[in-house]
C-alpha positions in Angstrom: 0.0 0.0 -0.3 1.2 3.7 -0.4 2.3 5.7 2.5 -0.4 8.3 3.2 1.3 11.2 5.6 -0.8 13.7 8.1 0.6 16.9 9.6 -0.7 19.9 11.4 1.2 22.5 10.1 -1.7 24.5 8.8 -2.2 25.3 12.9 2.0 27.2 12.6 2.6 30.7 12.3 5.2 29.8 9.9 6.0 26.6 8.0 9.4 25.2 8.5 10.7 24.2 4.6 11.1 20.8 5.4 7.7 20.1 6.8 5.7 22.6 3.8 3.1 20.1 3.0 2.4 18.4 -0.4 -1.3 19.2 0.2 -3.2 22.2 -1.1 -5.8 24.1 1.6 -9.3 24.9 1.1 -10.8 27.0 3.3 -14.6 26.4 3.7 -15.9 29.1 6.6 -19.5 28.1 8.0 -22.1 30.1 10.0 -20.7 29.5 13.1 -18.0 31.0 16.0 -14.5 31.1 14.5 -11.8 29.5 16.0 -9.1 31.4 17.5 -6.3 30.4 14.8 -8.8 31.2 12.1 -6.4 33.7 10.6 -3.9 31.2 10.7 -5.9 29.0 8.5 -6.9 31.4 6.2 -3.2 32.5 5.3 -2.3 28.9 4.7 -5.6 28.2 2.4 -5.2 28.3 -1.4 -8.9 28.9 -1.4 -11.0 31.1 1.2 -14.6 29.9 1.0 -17.8 31.4 3.0 -20.9 28.9 3.0 -23.8 31.9 2.9 -23.5 33.2 6.5 -20.3 32.2 7.4 -19.5 35.6 5.6 -21.2 36.9 8.2 -18.4 35.5 10.8 -15.9 36.6 8.8 -17.2 40.1 8.4 -18.0 40.1 12.0 -15.7 38.2 14.1 -12.7 38.6 12.4 -12.0 42.2 13.7 -12.7 40.8 17.1 -9.0 39.1 16.9 -6.9 42.0 15.9 -8.6 44.7 18.5 -5.4 47.3 17.7 -6.3 47.4 14.0 -9.0 49.3 12.5 -12.0 47.0 11.7 -12.5 47.8 8.2 -9.0 47.2 7.1 -8.5 43.4 8.8 -12.0 43.1 6.5 -10.1 44.0 3.4 -7.3 41.7 4.6 -9.7 38.8 5.1 -12.2 38.5 2.2 -13.0 35.1 0.9 -12.1 34.4 -2.5 -15.8 33.0 -2.8 -19.1 33.2 -1.2 -21.6 30.2 -1.9 -25.0 29.3 -1.2 -28.7 30.4 -1.0 -28.0 33.7 0.0 -30.9 33.6 3.0 -28.0 34.2 5.7 -25.6 36.8 4.5 -26.6 40.0 5.8 -27.2 42.7 2.8 -24.2 45.1 4.1 -22.1 41.7 4.4 -22.5 41.0 0.8 -22.3 44.8 -0.6 -18.8 45.0 1.5 -17.2 42.2 0.0 -19.0 42.8 -3.6 -17.6 46.1 -3.5 -13.7 44.8 -3.1 -14.6 42.4 -6.2 -12.9 43.3 -9.7 -14.4 41.0 -12.9 -12.0 41.1 -16.1 -13.6 40.4 -18.8 -11.3 39.3 -21.6 -12.4 39.8 -25.2 -15.7 41.1 -24.2 -15.4 44.1 -27.2 -14.8 43.2 -30.9 -16.1 40.6 -33.1 -19.8 40.8 -33.8 -21.7 43.8 -32.7 -24.9 42.4 -31.3 -22.5 40.1 -28.7 -20.3 43.5 -27.7 -23.6 45.4 -27.1 -24.9 42.2 -24.8 -21.8 42.3 -22.8 -21.9 46.2 -22.2 -25.9 45.8 -21.2 -24.4 43.5 -18.8 -22.6 46.1 -17.4 -26.0 47.9 -16.3 -27.7 44.7 -15.7 -25.0 44.0 -12.9 -24.4 47.6 -11.5 -23.4 46.6 -8.1 -20.7 45.2 -9.5 -17.1 46.1 -10.9 -16.8 44.8 -13.9 -14.3 45.8 -16.8 -14.1 44.2 -20.3 -11.5 44.5 -22.1 -9.8 44.1 -25.6 -6.0 44.6 -27.3 -7.5 48.4 -28.1 -9.4 49.7 -25.0 -11.4 49.2 -21.7 -14.8 49.8 -20.7 -16.6 50.2 -17.3 -19.5 51.6 -15.5 -19.7 54.5 -13.9 -23.1 54.5 -11.8 -24.5 57.5 -10.8 -24.8 56.6 -7.1 -21.2 57.7 -6.6 -19.1 60.3 -7.5 -16.3 59.1 -9.2 -12.2 58.8 -9.6 -10.7 57.5 -11.9 -6.7 56.7 -11.6 -4.9 56.8 -14.6 -2.1 54.2 -15.6 0.0 56.2 -17.8 2.4 53.6 -18.4 -0.2 51.8 -20.3 -3.5 53.2 -21.1 -4.7 56.6 -22.6 -4.7 59.3 -23.8 -7.9 59.0 -25.5 -11.2 58.6 -23.5 -15.2 58.9 -23.3 -17.8 59.2 -21.2 -21.4 57.8 -23.1 -24.8 57.5 -21.3 -26.8 54.5 -22.5 -30.5 54.2 -22.3 -31.3 57.6 -21.2 -29.5 61.2 -21.4 -27.8 62.9 -19.1 -28.9 65.8 -17.9 -25.6 67.0 -16.1 -22.2 65.7 -16.2 -19.3 67.4 -14.9 -15.3 66.4 -15.1 -12.1 67.3 -14.5 -8.6 65.9 -15.8 -9.9 65.6 -19.2 -8.4 68.0 -22.2 -12.2 68.7 -22.9 -14.0 69.0 -19.8 -17.8 68.6 -19.1 -19.5 71.6 -17.0 -22.9 70.6 -16.2 -23.2 69.5 -19.4 -26.1 67.5 -20.9 -25.1 64.2 -23.1 -27.4 62.1 -25.1 -27.5 60.4 -28.1 -28.5 62.4 -31.4 -26.3 65.1 -29.8 -23.3 65.4 -27.6 -21.7 62.4 -26.6 -17.6 62.7 -24.8 -16.3 60.3 -27.5 -12.6 60.9 -28.6 -11.7 62.9 -25.4 -8.0 62.8 -24.1 -6.9 62.7 -20.2 -4.6 65.2 -19.3 -3.3 63.9 -15.8 -3.2 61.2 -13.7 -6.9 61.6 -12.4 -10.0 62.0 -13.8 -13.5 62.7 -11.6 -16.6 62.2 -13.1 -20.2 63.2 -11.4 -23.4 62.8 -13.1 -26.9 62.5 -12.8 -27.3 58.8 -14.5 -25.0 56.0 -15.1 -22.2 56.7 -17.6 -19.6 54.1 -19.5 -15.8 55.2 -19.2 -14.0 54.1 -21.7 -9.9 54.8 -22.3 -7.6 53.2 -24.6 -5.1 50.7 -24.1 -1.4 51.3 -25.5 1.0 48.8 -27.8 3.6 48.4 -25.9 
């Protein structure tokens, strides 16, 4: 018979090289009180999954294990990779918090058949509470929800300078920006009228405020 090795090295703060496990750890957090060594389990796991209300436990109890630290910093450091279940136990504010930390990158979402491209843009509106970025070789697009003021930090080594702000579905009666060559100042935008296409970023930060959802797009440089 083959020999099977067993070791609780996941309970050690650091694992010595000669004790490194051959196993890959996945951590599943259920809706029960977290053990005091939960941060160690989190550290050694390659996948961290919360089963529904288990996310409430991580949100509420991880900060208690680090009383000297800011609770929000702890929650951002110990965020689950996956939250799964029928979502009848997780609190709305907990789900919204973890959603705000998630960004979904969608490669190959632009170009090709136009109806597919428009369908991908529609997904941004269907799931406006999530951060979703559509990417191609030439550009990226994401949604700027009207519920927030936006600061866009430009990575000038890889993106820009051409950009655009586009309302889809409903006109924008008032949009205001900074950081663009042609800024908007309580400007109305709509199809059949003005849209901010072929604009140019002039610095490393753009701010946007609008009364409606806007699509932000910026070119990606050929490196």
